[in-house]
Steps between C-alpha positions, in 0.01 A plus 500: 500500500795286621667245288452132579825341608637247257603161619868477558739211544720542795731211536564134405599206727661216319420161636779239521480142597814424710659169613554608872289788613703596808827488304354704220351771728823531701691520174299785377535670842878448556624525137252741339386717792128392495310468817207292604273481809362155520444177321155351432409144589621240741738380376573819307376498128508869402686819559515849355825682487526868434743776442361848470199476281603169333349173634572146399271200597680174585313176508663184642478148352234374746229484235710355215621825342853510397742769386460598132758766407452645153868441421413136477308589190700793364873577603448886441198559710407609851229403758448854600631844412516759777546868436718674757666826583883486498561160352878529560452549870258211515753278310761590765269426778411154360881439450570571863205277611651202293208486247558288185552769240474345142584838316619829625331835405505580139334761279264334265352579149156516654592802703563350841816426714437161673660195650382154575480284821400143550335352813534159653250339259642643193261793449656786335416859602620799302532836687511791270453872478385722200792694332262766359 
């Protein structure tokens, strides 16, 4: 008798309101190496940017939404934490691309090596890898 497959979470897609959809999508493409295929709406109101298996959803201000980075509430928090392979190589790539790097890679007490970047709307994304 075969075992029933258990439900499995596969990925997560953070949803960010942005002040300028085109500028935000181009920032993620040009500074952080994400890609996107198309915008939704006319004028554009939504885009999904992706890099490898990570996807972020960006929503423009057309319906009254506004950027709300977590740093506005807590100066030590992120809006997303992305696990990666070779955090140091990714940090170097982002530096070459001209990304806004808030903190260089550091080994953390929680067992990760990570660094922080900030996008055009103030969202902070931490990129890290397990040290274990």
